[in-house]
N, CA, C and O of each residue as an XYZ file, in Angstrom:
520
protein
N       0.924     -1.141     -0.004
C      -0.068      0.027     -0.018
C       0.697      1.104     -0.028
O       0.922      1.683     -1.092
N       1.230      1.551      1.191
C       2.228      2.830      1.109
C       2.868      2.814      2.633
O       2.386      2.188      3.577
N       3.859      3.500      2.665
C       4.611      3.620      4.033
C       3.702      4.015      5.141
O       2.694      4.708      5.000
N       4.158      3.499      6.288
C       3.368      3.943      7.557
C       3.339      5.552      7.704
O       4.251      6.246      7.255
N       2.285      6.054      8.330
C       2.095      7.407      8.613
C       2.515      7.882     10.054
O       1.690      7.742     10.957
N       3.685      8.409     10.314
C       4.044      8.846     11.674
C       3.082      9.758     12.148
O       2.847      9.684     13.354
N       2.371     10.733     11.390
C       1.564     11.632     12.162
C       0.349     11.167     12.545
O      -0.324     11.732     13.408
N      -0.047     10.012     11.876
C      -1.401      9.191     12.095
C      -1.097      8.499     13.526
O      -1.900      8.527     14.458
N       0.042      7.938     13.571
C       0.426      7.239     14.914
C       0.506      8.245     16.117
O       0.200      7.932     17.268
N       0.914      9.390     15.763
C       0.900     10.672     16.991
C      -0.401     10.877     17.273
O      -0.714     10.817     18.462
N      -1.363     11.139     16.354
C      -2.809     11.214     16.569
C      -3.365     10.141     17.531
O      -3.965     10.438     18.564
N      -3.115      8.814     17.109
C      -3.582      7.797     17.875
C      -3.035      7.779     19.228
O      -3.808      7.454     20.129
N      -1.805      8.081     19.523
C      -1.088      7.869     20.797
C      -1.791      9.066     21.667
O      -2.024      8.965     22.871
N      -2.093     10.221     20.865
C      -2.695     11.307     21.788
C      -4.074     11.044     22.313
O      -4.458     11.422     23.420
N      -4.933     10.243     21.287
C      -6.312     10.015     21.863
C      -6.291      8.722     22.623
O      -7.253      8.452     23.341
N      -5.254      7.885     22.522
C      -5.490      6.416     23.377
C      -4.056      6.518     23.998
O      -3.095      5.958     23.469
N      -3.954      7.270     25.164
C      -2.683      7.254     25.816
C      -2.519      5.982     26.666
O      -1.429      5.698     27.162
N      -3.694      5.165     26.838
C      -3.650      3.808     27.547
C      -2.824      2.728     26.744
O      -2.485      1.633     27.193
N      -2.571      3.192     25.546
C      -1.805      2.254     24.502
C      -2.840      0.917     24.296
O      -3.632      0.376     25.067
N      -2.491      0.672     23.023
C      -3.031     -0.741     22.460
C      -2.376     -2.021     23.027
O      -1.238     -1.943     23.491
N      -3.041     -3.192     23.009
C      -2.359     -4.448     23.456
C      -1.193     -4.928     22.627
O      -1.330     -4.932     21.403
N      -0.155     -5.298     23.122
C       0.924     -5.934     22.344
C       0.578     -7.241     21.678
O       1.231     -7.612     20.703
N      -0.561     -8.060     22.228
C      -0.758     -9.473     21.905
C      -2.176     -9.590     21.320
O      -2.444    -10.521     20.559
N      -3.127     -8.625     21.674
C      -4.576     -8.856     21.227
C      -4.926     -7.725     20.256
O      -4.535     -6.571     20.431
N      -5.664     -8.104     19.251
C      -6.287     -7.099     18.313
C      -7.449     -6.393     18.982
O      -8.333     -7.095     19.474
N      -7.548     -4.832     19.061
C      -8.455     -4.123     19.594
C      -8.858     -3.059     18.432
O      -8.147     -2.805     17.460
N     -10.075     -2.506     18.697
C     -10.567     -1.427     17.968
C     -10.754     -0.247     18.846
O     -11.182     -0.352     19.996
N     -10.410      0.941     18.260
C     -10.456      2.527     18.956
C     -11.269      3.140     17.870
O     -11.021      3.008     16.671
N     -12.311      3.855     18.399
C     -13.137      4.742     17.478
C     -13.084      6.175     18.015
O     -13.213      6.396     19.219
N     -12.912      7.054     17.199
C     -12.792      8.318     17.359
C     -14.103      9.239     16.702
O     -14.164      9.432     15.488
N     -15.019      9.717     17.542
C     -16.012     10.312     17.257
C     -16.134     11.748     16.994
O     -15.492     12.527     17.700
N     -16.905     12.194     16.033
C     -16.838     13.712     15.616
C     -18.343     14.063     15.444
O     -19.095     13.209     14.974
N     -18.800     15.254     15.795
C     -19.940     15.653     15.458
C     -19.803     17.132     14.718
O     -18.708     17.654     14.508
N     -21.055     17.725     14.357
C     -20.872     18.975     13.441
C     -20.197     20.098     14.253
O     -19.654     20.992     13.604
N     -20.173     20.149     15.445
C     -19.314     21.125     16.168
C     -17.955     20.785     16.430
O     -17.271     21.425     17.228
N     -17.499     19.716     15.732
C     -16.136     19.394     15.756
C     -15.729     18.789     17.242
O     -14.573     18.601     17.623
N     -16.972     18.518     18.021
C     -16.547     17.889     19.209
C     -16.288     16.460     19.153
O     -16.756     15.780     18.239
N     -15.582     15.972     20.061
C     -15.075     14.605     19.703
C     -14.834     13.764     21.057
O     -14.625     14.317     22.137
N     -14.879     12.590     20.910
C     -14.614     11.551     21.948
C     -13.815     10.402     21.327
O     -13.642     10.283     20.114
N     -13.364      9.602     22.220
C     -12.619      8.294     21.709
C     -12.955      7.320     22.720
O     -13.233      7.591     23.888
N     -12.914      6.184     22.208
C     -13.208      4.958     23.067
C     -12.647      3.635     22.413
O     -12.463      3.467     21.208
N     -12.427      2.794     23.349
C     -11.751      1.422     22.779
C     -12.873      0.553     23.020
O     -13.520      0.480     24.065
N     -13.058     -0.147     21.878
C     -14.293     -1.146     21.583
C     -13.741     -2.632     21.750
O     -12.631     -2.874     21.277
N     -14.325     -3.462     22.282
C     -13.978     -4.988     22.400
C     -14.548     -5.462     20.973
O     -15.621     -5.208     20.426
N     -13.486     -6.217     20.576
C     -13.755     -6.864     19.261
C     -14.784     -8.006     19.283
O     -14.460     -9.180     19.464
N     -15.895     -7.635     19.111
C     -16.941     -8.795     19.192
C     -17.826     -8.666     17.813
O     -17.730     -7.690     17.068
N     -18.718     -9.800     17.566
C     -19.618     -9.915     16.491
C     -20.490     -8.530     16.534
O     -20.882     -7.943     15.525
N     -20.700     -8.155     17.748
C     -21.839     -6.965     17.774
C     -21.379     -5.645     18.187
O     -22.085     -4.768     18.686
N     -20.006     -5.575     17.909
C     -19.283     -4.108     18.379
C     -19.840     -3.066     17.642
O     -19.637     -1.946     18.110
N     -20.581     -3.145     16.469
C     -21.080     -2.061     15.730
C     -22.289     -1.398     16.663
O     -22.470     -0.180     16.634
N     -23.075     -2.238     17.461
C     -23.933     -1.659     18.349
C     -23.389     -0.699     19.237
O     -23.915      0.412     19.309
N     -22.371     -1.000     19.940
C     -21.649     -0.194     20.851
C     -21.188      1.151     20.145
O     -21.403      2.253     20.650
N     -20.522      0.964     18.907
C     -20.161      2.129     18.134
C     -21.280      3.125     17.832
O     -21.140      4.345     17.916
N     -22.380      2.508     17.480
C     -23.735      3.298     17.212
C     -24.091      3.801     18.525
O     -24.275      5.018     18.504
N     -24.251      3.247     19.687
C     -24.699      3.783     20.838
C     -23.810      4.794     21.342
O     -24.379      5.766     21.839
N     -22.373      4.804     21.336
C     -21.751      5.825     21.698
C     -21.719      7.065     20.923
O     -21.649      8.192     21.413
N     -21.783      6.732     19.476
C     -21.774      7.861     18.557
C     -23.160      8.681     18.696
O     -23.189      9.906     18.575
N     -24.253      7.933     18.948
C     -25.670      8.564     19.293
C     -25.489      9.442     20.512
O     -25.837     10.623     20.475
N     -24.947      8.889     21.608
C     -24.730      9.666     22.772
C     -24.092     10.988     22.663
O     -24.464     11.941     23.347
N     -23.012     11.060     21.700
C     -22.181     12.073     21.423
C     -22.518     13.076     20.208
O     -21.833     14.021     19.815
N     -23.811     12.599     19.697
C     -24.407     13.340     18.406
C     -23.387     13.248     17.313
O     -23.244     14.189     16.533
N     -22.617     12.071     17.214
C     -21.477     12.024     16.142
C     -21.930     11.814     14.884
O     -22.826     10.972     14.828
N     -21.579     12.340     13.775
C     -21.817     11.986     12.564
C     -20.824     11.407     11.813
O     -21.103     11.024     10.677
N     -19.502     11.250     12.331
C     -18.512     10.839     11.636
C     -17.421     10.073     12.443
O     -17.124     10.495     13.560
N     -16.867      9.070     11.980
C     -16.065      8.461     12.974
C     -14.587      8.020     12.264
O     -14.634      7.942     11.036
N     -13.533      7.781     12.778
C     -12.389      7.203     12.485
C     -12.143      5.769     13.231
O     -12.026      5.725     14.456
N     -12.076      4.668     12.461
C     -11.858      3.428     13.072
C     -10.302      3.181     13.242
O      -9.526      3.438     12.322
N      -9.935      2.739     14.297
C      -8.576      2.350     14.549
C      -8.592      0.807     14.898
O      -9.245      0.368     15.844
N      -7.776     -0.028     14.012
C      -7.714     -1.310     14.232
C      -6.293     -1.721     14.560
O      -5.351     -1.510     13.796
N      -6.186     -2.330     15.757
C      -4.801     -2.724     15.940
C      -4.373     -4.161     15.518
O      -5.142     -5.078     15.806
N      -3.347     -4.405     14.937
C      -3.124     -5.683     14.416
C      -1.647     -5.770     15.243
O      -0.647     -5.410     14.623
N      -1.518     -6.190     16.475
C      -0.201     -6.306     17.062
C       1.102     -6.813     16.554
O       2.211     -6.294     16.681
N       0.712     -8.114     15.851
C       1.668     -8.879     15.265
C       1.778     -8.999     13.757
O       2.589     -9.662     13.111
N       0.694     -8.140     13.285
C       0.539     -8.116     11.762
C       1.401     -7.307     10.894
O       2.081     -6.422     11.415
N       1.444     -7.486      9.772
C       2.204     -6.818      8.822
C       1.164     -5.966      8.089
O       0.158     -6.386      7.517
N       1.611     -4.587      8.212
C       0.766     -3.473      7.410
C       0.771     -3.898      5.867
O      -0.168     -3.594      5.133
N       1.760     -4.538      5.468
C       1.566     -4.689      3.899
C       0.707     -5.556      3.415
O       0.236     -5.454      2.282
N       0.347     -6.753      4.463
C      -0.557     -7.665      3.969
C      -2.157     -7.356      4.472
O      -3.046     -8.204      4.396
N      -2.333     -6.093      4.956
C      -3.437     -5.976      5.524
C      -4.250     -5.260      4.342
O      -3.740     -4.374      3.657
N      -5.388     -5.661      4.188
C      -6.426     -6.269      5.263
C      -6.559     -7.675      4.620
O      -6.315     -7.833      3.423
N      -6.964     -8.738      5.459
C      -7.323     -9.945      5.278
C      -8.937     -9.931      5.243
O      -9.587     -8.996      5.709
N      -9.516    -11.074      4.637
C     -10.900    -11.146      4.440
C     -11.731    -11.022      5.740
O     -12.816    -10.442      5.755
N     -11.210    -11.553      6.754
C     -11.911    -11.337      8.009
C     -12.095     -9.875      8.510
O     -13.055     -9.456      9.156
N     -11.104     -9.236      8.136
C     -11.178     -7.646      8.549
C     -12.025     -7.116      7.633
O     -12.889     -6.344      8.048
N     -11.955     -7.397      6.322
C     -12.854     -6.740      5.429
C     -14.242     -7.123      5.616
O     -15.123     -6.343      5.254
N     -14.525     -8.207      6.125
C     -15.907     -8.572      6.415
C     -16.530     -7.645      7.510
O     -17.572     -6.996      7.426
N     -15.592     -7.737      8.629
C     -15.947     -7.065      9.796
C     -16.044     -5.406      9.696
O     -16.777     -4.749     10.436
N     -15.303     -4.905      8.804
C     -15.387     -3.581      8.379
C     -16.633     -3.241      7.609
O     -17.228     -2.195      7.867
N     -17.078     -4.094      6.643
C     -18.232     -3.924      5.811
C     -19.427     -3.974      6.653
O     -20.308     -3.140      6.445
N     -19.599     -5.021      7.764
C     -20.495     -4.967      8.778
C     -20.701     -3.576      9.400
O     -21.736     -2.913      9.330
N     -19.650     -3.261      9.971
C     -19.514     -1.888     10.782
C     -20.045     -0.689      9.817
O     -20.876      0.100     10.266
N     -19.577     -0.566      8.538
C     -19.813      0.226      7.755
C     -21.448      0.607      7.364
O     -22.036      1.688      7.360
N     -21.891     -0.758      7.046
C     -23.271     -0.991      6.699
C     -24.286     -0.459      7.878
O     -25.265      0.265      7.698
N     -23.819     -0.990      9.123
C     -24.775     -0.569     10.287
C     -24.478      1.002     10.670
O     -25.410      1.662     11.129
N     -23.372      1.519     10.512
C     -23.350      3.015     10.847
C     -23.950      3.681      9.585
O     -24.589      4.702      9.838
N     -23.890      3.356      8.388
C     -24.644      4.255      7.365
C     -26.188      4.084      7.492
O     -26.933      4.878      6.918
N     -26.586      3.241      8.103
C     -27.995      3.095      8.357
C     -28.583      4.064      9.464
O     -29.766      4.378      9.599
N     -27.477      4.478     10.241
C     -27.715      5.356     11.280
C     -27.126      6.970     10.844
O     -27.003      7.908     11.630
N     -26.851      6.979      9.549
C     -26.243      8.405      8.950
C     -24.827      8.688      9.715
O     -24.504      9.848      9.972
N     -24.130      7.760     10.013
C     -22.686      7.972     10.520
C     -21.891      7.460      9.351
O     -22.105      6.407      8.749
N     -20.866      8.416      9.087
C     -19.838      8.110      7.935
C     -18.536      7.839      8.646
O     -18.082      8.481      9.593
N     -18.010      6.802      8.056
C     -16.590      6.555      8.359
C     -15.635      7.335      7.659
O     -15.490      7.071      6.465
N     -14.746      8.520      8.311
C     -13.951      9.364      7.689
C     -12.549      8.689      7.322
O     -11.934      8.973      6.295
N     -12.152      7.848      8.188
C     -10.828      7.057      7.829
C     -10.871      5.682      8.712
O     -11.518      5.545      9.751
N     -10.108      4.762      8.132
C     -10.062      3.463      8.605
C      -8.356      3.337      8.790
O      -7.634      3.235      7.798
N      -7.881      3.355      9.998
C      -6.423      3.192     10.241
C      -6.259      1.912     10.897
O      -7.059      1.536     11.754
N      -5.094      1.112     10.477
C      -4.566      0.167     10.935
C      -3.281      0.443     11.723
O      -2.453      1.168     11.173
N      -3.018     -0.026     12.899
C      -1.838      0.166     13.596
C      -1.378     -1.416     13.860
O      -2.114     -2.393     13.995
N       0.041     -1.355     13.888
C       0.704     -2.580     14.048
C       2.051     -2.420     14.679
O       2.623     -1.336     14.557
N       2.545     -3.282     15.263
C       3.905     -3.225     15.969
C       4.893     -3.739     15.038
O       4.786     -4.920     14.708
N       5.967     -2.943     14.499
C       6.659     -3.558     13.469
C       8.266     -3.216     14.028
O       8.699     -2.069     14.134
N       8.955     -4.313     14.320
C      10.397     -4.113     14.793
C      10.170     -3.500     16.068
O      10.921     -2.546     16.266
N       9.313     -3.770     17.052
C       9.299     -3.093     18.457
C       8.420     -1.619     18.585
O       7.942     -1.135     19.612
N       8.375     -1.098     17.242
C       7.630      0.202     17.064
C       6.385      0.315     16.602
O       6.273     -0.221     15.499
N       5.222      0.888     17.080
C       3.998      0.892     16.662
C       3.976      1.933     15.413
O       4.545      3.025     15.407
N       3.193      1.368     14.338
C       3.085      2.127     13.183
C       1.653      2.184     12.757
O       0.860      1.326     13.145
N       1.257      3.264     11.893
C      -0.060      3.431     11.483
C      -0.098      3.481      9.939
O       0.696      4.142      9.270
N      -1.006      2.790      9.481
C      -1.526      2.877      8.000
C      -2.860      3.445      7.893
O      -3.839      2.776      8.224
N      -2.992      4.904      7.354
C      -4.181      5.461      7.070
C      -4.787      4.986      5.720
O      -4.080      5.138      4.724
N      -6.040      4.416      5.572
C      -6.407      4.201      4.326
C      -6.912      5.436      3.414
O      -7.090      5.413      2.196
N      -7.085      6.440      4.236
C      -7.308      7.829      3.326
C      -6.192      8.077      2.787
O      -6.327      8.551      1.659
N      -4.777      7.910      3.239
C      -3.573      8.261      2.575
C      -3.465      7.456      1.278
O      -2.678      7.849      0.417
N      -4.192      6.369      1.081
C      -3.818      5.514     -0.047
C      -5.324      5.705     -1.020
O      -5.570      4.979     -1.984
N      -6.098      6.651     -0.615
C      -7.313      6.895     -1.530
C      -8.409      6.038     -1.113
O      -9.413      6.001     -1.825
N      -8.344      5.308      0.005
C      -9.479      4.332      0.571
C      -9.836      4.826      1.917
O      -9.339      4.306      2.916
N     -10.661      5.791      1.989
C     -11.060      6.199      3.400
C     -11.713      5.211      4.266
O     -12.327      5.627      5.249
N     -11.651      3.862      4.003
C     -12.136      3.010      4.634
C     -12.868      1.788      3.803
O     -13.218      0.743      4.351
N     -13.026      2.039      2.563
C     -14.067      1.162      1.826
C     -13.108      0.253      1.191
O     -12.185      0.612      0.459
N     -13.417     -1.043      1.551
C     -12.675     -2.216      0.996
C     -13.342     -2.735     -0.070
O     -12.760     -3.666     -0.625
N     -14.652     -2.324     -0.628
C     -15.433     -2.860     -1.365
C     -14.704     -2.922     -2.794
O     -15.277     -3.429     -3.759
């Protein structure tokens, strides 16, 4: 795809100072509303996680989100795998039913001991795997 985005990793670290797991996949979501208000939350990776994202977005009057998916031991060059595409498409379809747009989809991975981020917006795919 492209080289990792250092600025995006700084953004992720600023919003999630508690860090992502070195061993388990996690999702983080950043919520934005029309007044540029925002919030961030880690979401457990479950088949119904889209419900938690929608609930939190509704509580914040959010109309846009940035999804952050950690792949602790993954290779950013091989992302996405079909399982991740299916999960993203489920989240995207459920959010769109609630008029919530995905602004960006970011994958973070620990490469040679350092966390790196890959922004799909940087490569012309704001999150759309279709």
